[in-house]
DONU-931830 format. One record per residue: residue in three letters; z, y, x of N, C-alpha, C in turn. Coordinates in steps of 0.02 Angstrom, whole numbers, padded with zeros to 5 digits, always signed. Example, Ala and Ser with C-alpha at 12.3 -4.5 7.8 and 13.67 -1.06 7.14 Angstrom:
// residues 2
ALA+00390-00284+00660+00390-00225+00615+00390-00165+00660 SER+00354-00112+00642+00357-00053+00684+00394+00002+00645 
//
This chain:
// residues 260
MET-00358+05875-06416-00427+05898-06405-00458+05863-06345 LYS-00419+05859-06293-00444+05825-06233-00460+05753-06247 LYS-00420+05719-06290-00433+05649-06306-00497+05642-06344 ILE-00510+05688-06388-00572+05683-06428-00634+05691-06383 ILE-00629+05739-06337-00685+05750-06290-00696+05689-06247 THR-00641+05660-06225-00646+05599-06183-00678+05542-06221 LEU-00659+05532-06285-00689+05478-06325-00763+05490-06337 LEU-00781+05552-06350-00853+05567-06359-00893+05553-06295 ALA-00865+05570-06239-00900+05558-06175-00909+05484-06162 LEU-00855+05444-06177-00861+05372-06169-00912+05342-06217 GLY-00913+05366-06279-00963+05340-06327-01034+05356-06306 LEU-01043+05418-06280-01111+05437-06256-01134+05394-06198 CYS-01087+05381-06151-01105+05338-06094-01123+05268-06116 LEU-01085+05241-06165-01099+05174-06190-01166+05170-06225 ALA-01182+05222-06263-01247+05223-06298-01305+05226-06248 MET-01297+05268-06198-01350+05274-06147-01360+05209-06109 THR-01302+05176-06094-01306+05111-06058-01340+05059-06101 THR-01325+05056-06166-01356+05008-06211-01431+05021-06218 ALA-01450+05083-06225-01522+05100-06231-01560+05082-06168 ALA-01529+05095-06111-01562+05078-06048-01572+05003-06040 ALA-01521+04964-06060-01526+04891-06056-01581+04865-06103 ALA-01584+04894-06164-01636+04872-06212-01706+04888-06185 GLN-01712+04947-06154-01777+04966-06127-01798+04920-06070 ASP-01749+04899-06028-01764+04853-05972-01788+04786-05998 GLU-01755+04761-06051-01776+04696-06080-01847+04700-06109 GLU-01863+04756-06141-01930+04764-06169-01983+04766-06115 VAL-01967+04802-06060-02014+04805-06004-02025+04737-05973 ASP-01970+04698-05965-01976+04630-05936-02019+04585-05981 GLY-02011+04592-06046-02053+04551-06091-02126+04567-06086 LEU-02142+04632-06081-02212+04651-06073-02242+04625-06008 ASP-02199+04629-05955-02223+04604-05891-02238+04530-05894 ASP-02194+04492-05930-02206+04420-05937-02271+04405-05974 ILE-02282+04443-06026-02344+04432-06065-02405+04449-06023 GLU-02405+04508-05991-02463+04528-05950-02472+04482-05892 GLY-02417+04460-05862-02423+04413-05806-02453+04348-05827 GLY-02434+04324-05887-02462+04262-05912-02536+04267-05924 ASP-02559+04323-05955-02631+04333-05967-02670+04335-05902 ALA-02641+04372-05854-02676+04376-05790-02681+04308-05757 LEU-02627+04269-05764-02628+04203-05735-02680+04158-05768 ASP-02683+04165-05835-02733+04125-05871-02804+04145-05851 GLU-02815+04212-05844-02881+04236-05827-02900+04220-05756 SER-02852+04220-05710-02867+04208-05640-02863+04135-05621 ASP-02848+04092-05669-02842+04020-05654-02911+03989-05655 PRO-02943+03978-05597-03012+03953-05597-03014+03879-05613 LEU-03074+03858-05638-03085+03786-05649-03096+03752-05582 GLU-03072+03692-05578-03084+03654-05518-03158+03637-05512 GLY-03181+03616-05452-03251+03601-05441-03279+03548-05487 ASP-03239+03494-05498-03262+03441-05543-03269+03466-05614 ASP-03222+03511-05634-03225+03538-05702-03288+03579-05712 ILE-03305+03618-05661-03366+03659-05666-03427+03615-05673 LEU-03433+03562-05631-03490+03518-05635-03494+03483-05702 GLU-03435+03462-05728-03436+03428-05792-03457+03475-05847 ALA-03430+03537-05845-03447+03585-05897-03521+03603-05894 GLU-03547+03616-05835-03617+03636-05829-03663+03577-05842 SER-03642+03516-05825-03683+03458-05841-03688+03449-05916 GLU-03633+03462-05952-03635+03456-06024-03682+03507-06054 ASP-03686+03566-06024-03733+03618-06048-03805+03603-06027 GLY-03815+03556-05981-03882+03539-05958-03910+03588-05908 GLU-03867+03630-05878-03892+03680-05831-03895+03653-05761 ILE-03851+03608-05742-03851+03579-05674-03848+03504-05680 GLU-03890+03470-05644-03889+03397-05643-03885+03374-05571 GLU-03841+03328-05558-03833+03304-05490-03886+03252-05475 GLY-03908+03246-05411-03953+03194-05389-04025+03206-05409 GLY-04047+03270-05423-04116+03283-05442-04163+03268-05384 ASP-04224+03241-05401-04274+03222-05350-04340+03252-05370 VAL-04362+03303-05333-04424+03337-05349-04483+03290-05343 GLU-04485+03249-05291-04541+03203-05282-04543+03152-05337 ALA-04485+03128-05358-04484+03079-05412-04510+03110-05477 GLU-04493+03175-05490-04519+03207-05549-04594+03217-05545 ALA-04619+03235-05486-04691+03244-05478-04729+03179-05480 ASP-04697+03125-05459-04729+03059-05457-04682+03009-05491 PRO-04682+03007-05558-04632+02966-05593-04635+02892-05577 ASP-04695+02867-05558-04701+02796-05540-04680+02782-05469 GLY-04670+02834-05429-04646+02825-05360-04698+02797-05313 ARG-04764+02802-05331-04815+02773-05287-04836+02821-05232 GLY-04845+02884-05249-04868+02933-05200-04943+02931-05190 TYR-04981+02898-05233-05053+02895-05228-05082+02880-05297 SER-05147+02893-05307-05180+02879-05370-05198+02805-05373 MET-05179+02773-05427-05194+02702-05435-05266+02691-05457 HIS-05294+02738-05496-05362+02732-05521-05404+02787-05490 VAL-05457+02768-05454-05501+02816-05420-05573+02801-05439 VAL-05609+02852-05459-05680+02845-05475-05720+02890-05429 GLY-05783+02875-05421-05824+02915-05376-05897+02897-05380 GLY-05936+02932-05340-06008+02920-05334-06031+02933-05264 THR-06085+02900-05244-06110+02904-05175-06186+02908-05176 MET-06213+02951-05133-06285+02954-05120-06299+02923-05052 ASN-06353+02883-05048-06371+02848-04986-06441+02869-04963 LEU-06447+02881-04899-06512+02893-04867-06513+02857-04801 GLY-06568+02822-04787-06570+02786-04724-06632+02742-04718 MET-06623+02685-04686-06680+02642-04672-06675+02577-04710 ALA-06734+02553-04731-06741+02488-04761-06788+02446-04718 ALA-06771+02384-04708-06812+02340-04666-06803+02268-04691 MET-06842+02223-04662-06836+02153-04678-06839+02112-04614 ILE-06797+02061-04611-06802+02013-04558-06854+01961-04580 VAL-06912+01962-04548-06967+01918-04567-06981+01873-04508 GLU-06982+01808-04521-06989+01759-04467-07055+01766-04430 ASN-07109+01776-04466-07175+01779-04434-07209+01845-04450 CYS-07182+01898-04423-07213+01964-04431-07196+02006-04370 ASN-07245+02013-04326-07234+02048-04263-07234+02124-04271 ASN-07266+02149-04323-07273+02222-04330-07234+02249-04389 CYS-07187+02211-04415-07145+02237-04469-07094+02286-04441 SER-07083+02340-04476-07035+02391-04452-06999+02421-04512 VAL-06962+02473-04499-06919+02503-04551-06956+02558-04588 ARG-06932+02572-04647-06957+02629-04685-06898+02668-04713 PHE-06912+02729-04734-06860+02772-04763-06845+02749-04834 ALA-06781+02749-04852-06761+02728-04920-06700+02767-04941 GLY-06686+02764-05005-06628+02799-05032-06595+02758-05087 GLY-06540+02783-05111-06503+02750-05165-06445+02791-05188 GLY-06408+02764-05234-06349+02798-05260-06307+02752-05302 ASN-06243+02766-05307-06199+02722-05345-06144+02761-05380 ALA-06114+02729-05429-06051+02750-05459-06003+02692-05452 HIS-05940+02708-05435-05893+02654-05421-05823+02670-05446 TYR-05783+02618-05448-05714+02623-05470-05670+02583-05422 ASN-05613+02612-05401-05565+02579-05357-05498+02573-05393 LEU-05473+02512-05396-05407+02500-05424-05359+02486-05366 TYR-05316+02535-05349-05270+02528-05293-05209+02488-05314 LEU-05201+02430-05284-05143+02388-05295-05086+02405-05247 ALA-05103+02440-05194-05055+02466-05146-05085+02528-05114 ARG-05045+02563-05075-05070+02626-05045-05133+02614-05004 VAL-05139+02556-04970-05194+02545-04924-05245+02493-04949 PHE-05235+02466-05009-05277+02410-05031-05300+02421-05103 ALA-05366+02411-05115-05394+02421-05181-05447+02369-05196 ILE-05458+02356-05260-05514+02316-05284-05570+02364-05300 HIS-05630+02350-05273-05688+02394-05280-05741+02362-05324 ALA-05769+02401-05370-05825+02377-05411-05870+02437-05426 GLY-05934+02423-05436-05979+02479-05449-06046+02456-05475 ILE-06090+02504-05483-06160+02492-05501-06203+02538-05459 GLU-06258+02511-05433-06296+02547-05382-06371+02534-05388 PHE-06410+02587-05376-06482+02579-05368-06498+02585-05294 MET-06537+02537-05268-06550+02534-05197-06624+02520-05184 GLY-06653+02560-05139-06722+02549-05118-06723+02500-05059 ARG-06768+02451-05062-06775+02402-05008-06849+02394-04992 GLY-06864+02360-04936-06933+02348-04917-06942+02351-04842 LEU-07005+02365-04823-07022+02371-04752-07086+02410-04744 LYS-07105+02420-04681-07168+02452-04663-07202+02407-04613 ALA-07267+02395-04624-07304+02350-04579-07379+02363-04588 SER-07420+02320-04560-07493+02326-04569-07523+02256-04575 GLY-07576+02252-04616-07611+02189-04624-07573+02135-04661 ILE-07528+02153-04706-07489+02101-04741-07497+02103-04816 ALA-07532+02152-04843-07536+02161-04916-07601+02132-04943 ASN-07619+02072-04922-07680+02039-04945-07741+02084-04934 THR-07745+02113-04875-07801+02156-04859-07818+02145-04786 THR-07881+02156-04772-07904+02150-04702-07893+02214-04663 SER-07872+02267-04698-07861+02330-04665-07799+02326-04620 GLN-07803+02358-04563-07747+02361-04517-07707+02426-04524 ASP-07723+02464-04578-07685+02526-04590-07613+02509-04608 GLU-07571+02557-04597-07500+02546-04612-07489+02540-04687 GLN-07452+02490-04706-07433+02481-04777-07357+02481-04784 LYS-07337+02494-04846-07266+02493-04861-07253+02447-04919 LEU-07202+02406-04911-07177+02365-04966-07116+02401-04994 MET-07118+02417-05059-07065+02459-05089-07035+02422-05149 LEU-06970+02411-05145-06932+02376-05197-06874+02420-05220 ILE-06859+02416-05284-06800+02449-05311-06757+02396-05345 TYR-06694+02394-05325-06647+02345-05352-06590+02380-05388 LEU-06563+02345-05438-06500+02364-05469-06447+02317-05442 ASP-06400+02344-05404-06347+02304-05372-06281+02314-05410 ILE-06242+02260-05413-06174+02262-05439-06128+02238-05384 PRO-06101+02284-05344-06056+02265-05289-05985+02254-05313 ILE-05953+02204-05285-05883+02189-05297-05851+02172-05230 GLY-05792+02199-05218-05760+02185-05154-05690+02215-05150 ILE-05668+02225-05089-05603+02254-05075-05612+02317-05033 LYS-05564+02361-05038-05566+02424-05000-05500+02434-04966 LEU-05502+02453-04903-05443+02469-04864-05445+02542-04845 ARG-05386+02574-04849-05382+02646-04833-05321+02658-04789 PHE-05334+02686-04730-05281+02703-04684-05285+02778-04671 SER-05241+02815-04704-05243+02888-04703-05311+02910-04729 ALA-05352+02943-04688-05417+02965-04712-05473+02914-04701 PHE-05461+02864-04658-05513+02814-04643-05517+02762-04699 GLN-05579+02746-04718-05591+02697-04771-05638+02643-04746 MET-05626+02583-04769-05669+02526-04753-05673+02481-04814 ALA-05734+02459-04832-05742+02415-04890-05794+02361-04873 LEU-05786+02303-04903-05834+02249-04894-05830+02202-04953 GLY-05885+02165-04963-05886+02118-05019-05955+02089-05030 ALA-05967+02066-05090-06031+02035-05110-06061+02077-05166 SER-06126+02067-05177-06160+02103-05231-06209+02057-05266 PHE-06219+02070-05329-06269+02034-05370-06327+02082-05383 ASP-06386+02065-05355-06441+02113-05351-06500+02089-05395 PHE-06523+02135-05438-06578+02120-05484-06637+02165-05468 ALA-06695+02135-05454-06755+02174-05438-06782+02207-05500 LEU-06795+02272-05496-06822+02309-05553-06897+02321-05545 THR-06918+02344-05487-06989+02357-05475-07008+02335-05404 GLY-07071+02320-05395-07098+02304-05329-07170+02325-05325 LYS-07190+02357-05269-07260+02378-05262-07277+02387-05188 TRP-07341+02389-05177-07368+02403-05111-07395+02474-05109 LYS-07389+02505-05051-07417+02572-05040-07471+02567-04987 ASN-07532+02585-05004-07591+02584-04959-07612+02512-04941 PRO-07646+02479-04986-07670+02504-05052-07613+02504-05104 ASP-07620+02549-05151-07568+02555-05202-07580+02504-05257 ARG-07532+02460-05265-07535+02411-05320-07465+02383-05332 ASP-07454+02362-05394-07391+02332-05412-07388+02260-05388 PHE-07327+02235-05383-07317+02165-05363-07347+02117-05415 GLN-07379+02067-05388-07402+02011-05429-07354+01952-05419 ASP-07365+01900-05457-07321+01842-05452-07318+01814-05381 ALA-07376+01813-05347-07377+01788-05279-07335+01831-05232 ASP-07335+01896-05245-07294+01941-05203-07220+01929-05214 TRP-07200+01919-05277-07130+01904-05290-07109+01839-05256 ASP-07152+01790-05259-07135+01725-05229-07128+01730-05153 ALA-07168+01772-05122-07169+01776-05049-07120+01826-05020 TRP-07106+01881-05057-07070+01936-05027-07004+01955-05060 ALA-06994+01937-05122-06933+01960-05156-06916+01916-05215 ARG-06855+01891-05216-06829+01858-05276-06813+01912-05328 ARG-06819+01893-05390-06800+01940-05443-06723+01944-05449 PHE-06687+01895-05422-06615+01898-05419-06592+01870-05352 ASN-06546+01905-05320-06520+01882-05256-06447+01900-05250 VAL-06414+01870-05202-06344+01885-05187-06341+01917-05119 GLY-06304+01971-05114-06302+02006-05050-06231+02014-05023 ALA-06227+02031-04959-06164+02050-04927-06168+02124-04908 TRP-06112+02159-04911-06114+02231-04896-06049+02251-04861 MET-06053+02308-04827-05996+02336-04792-06006+02411-04787 SER-05952+02449-04791-05957+02522-04786-05897+02550-04750 PHE-05908+02608-04718-05855+02644-04682-05860+02717-04702 GLY-05803+02750-04707-05804+02820-04724-05742+02856-04701 TRP-05744+02923-04707-05689+02966-04687-05679+03017-04743 ALA-05620+03014-04775-05606+03058-04832-05584+03127-04809 ILE-05619+03177-04833-05602+03247-04819-05574+03277-04884 HIS-05510+03297-04882-05478+03323-04942-05505+03393-04958 ALA-05526+03402-05020-05551+03467-05043-05523+03480-05113 GLY-05461+03503-05114-05429+03515-05179-05415+03450-05214 PRO-05437+03443-05277-05422+03382-05315-05468+03323-05298 ILE-05518+03333-05256-05566+03280-05240-05566+03264-05166 ASP-05596+03208-05150-05609+03189-05080-05685+03186-05070 ILE-05708+03218-05018-05778+03211-04997-05779+03159-04941 VAL-05821+03106-04950-05818+03048-04906-05886+03037-04873 PRO-05897+03064-04814-05957+03045-04776-05946+02979-04740 GLY-06000+02943-04727-05994+02878-04693-06061+02844-04687 PHE-06059+02778-04677-06120+02739-04674-06105+02669-04703 SER-06159+02635-04722-06152+02570-04754-06209+02524-04733 TRP-06197+02460-04741-06246+02408-04724-06245+02356-04779 ASN-06304+02330-04797-06308+02274-04844-06367+02229-04826 MET-06362+02166-04847-06414+02117-04830-06414+02061-04882 HIS-06473+02039-04901-06478+01982-04947-06464+01917-04911 ILE-06430+01872-04945-06410+01809-04914-06463+01755-04924 LEU-06491+01752-04984-06541+01700-04999-06610+01720-04973 ASP-06647+01671-04947-06715+01683-04923-06759+01707-04980 GLU-06794+01763-04969-06837+01791-05021-06902+01750-05029 ASN-06921+01716-04978-06985+01679-04979-06974+01611-05013 THR-06993+01608-05077-06985+01546-05115-07050+01506-05120 SER-07104+01532-05090-07169+01498-05095-07190+01464-05030 ASN-07145+01465-04980-07161+01436-04914-07224+01467-04885 SER-07231+01533-04891-07289+01566-04864-07286+01567-04788 ALA-07340+01589-04757-07345+01589-04684-07298+01638-04651 PHE-07269+01684-04689-07225+01733-04659-07156+01703-04641 GLY-07139+01645-04666-07074+01615-04652-07019+01648-04692 PHE-06957+01642-04668-06901+01669-04707-06904+01745-04706 VAL-06880+01774-04762-06880+01847-04771-06812+01868-04799 ARG-06779+01914-04764-06715+01940-04787-06713+02016-04778 PRO-06710+02053-04832-06707+02126-04827-06636+02150-04810 PHE-06633+02206-04776-06568+02238-04763-06577+02314-04762 ASN-06521+02349-04768-06520+02422-04766-06464+02445-04720 LEU-06477+02500-04686-06425+02536-04649-06430+02609-04670 MET-06377+02633-04704-06381+02697-04739-06326+02745-04717 PHE-06342+02808-04720-06293+02861-04713-06272+02882-04784 ASP-06207+02889-04794-06180+02900-04861-06142+02967-04865 VAL-06145+02997-04923-06101+03054-04940-06076+03042-05010 GLY-06010+03036-05016-05980+03020-05081-05927+03070-05102 VAL-05909+03068-05165-05856+03108-05194-05811+03061-05233 GLU-05744+03067-05224-05696+03026-05260-05640+03070-05287 PHE-05611+03050-05343-05553+03084-05370-05511+03036-05412 GLY-05447+03046-05411-05401+03004-05447-05396+03023-05521 ILE-05386+02973-05564-05379+02985-05636-05313+02956-05660 
//
């Protein structure tokens, strides 16, 4: 009887030992699996891998340049600029033999285009209406000594260069000027052939120069300044007693410009 009890006790101990060993192996296997998953989940991508992955998705791009995107040509300025200018000022003539010739009030206006070949340099071209003439007495084929005005309107085509240094602007060039109308004031009468021969060519070539200061106002520039122009060829083609005649203007300008 004692032997049977002893054998049963040994068998029970062996069974318990075997079950415990099996349970330990199962637990170790689960730990290995869970540890592997955790390792896979906690294994971060390297920095280069992240950049490559996100670059492929198009979410991050290296070397982005905001200024380059805003200005794809890389100029930083408008290449094509258009504008208009109003002129008010004085018109006069340099007359060889006129002691009482003086200035008169005149006006004009233009539309122009600037082609910027560099930040500070542009080709300038335009079309302009300009008032010219003088004020004097006793010169309009009359014996009256009352004040008279010689009034001319020209269509000018200026061509030249323009320089811009920050807000300061300077332009100069030549112009091709076509006379549209001519008349005397007091007495009031239109130009006759003799007047054209003595006082104004119907076509002349002029020189001009302008200065301005650009004031930024949103998408446009407001450009106040002043300008000067003068005819090169002698207006007196009839060899009249007045001698050589050359009109000029000195004007105050207000312009508007914007890039296109």
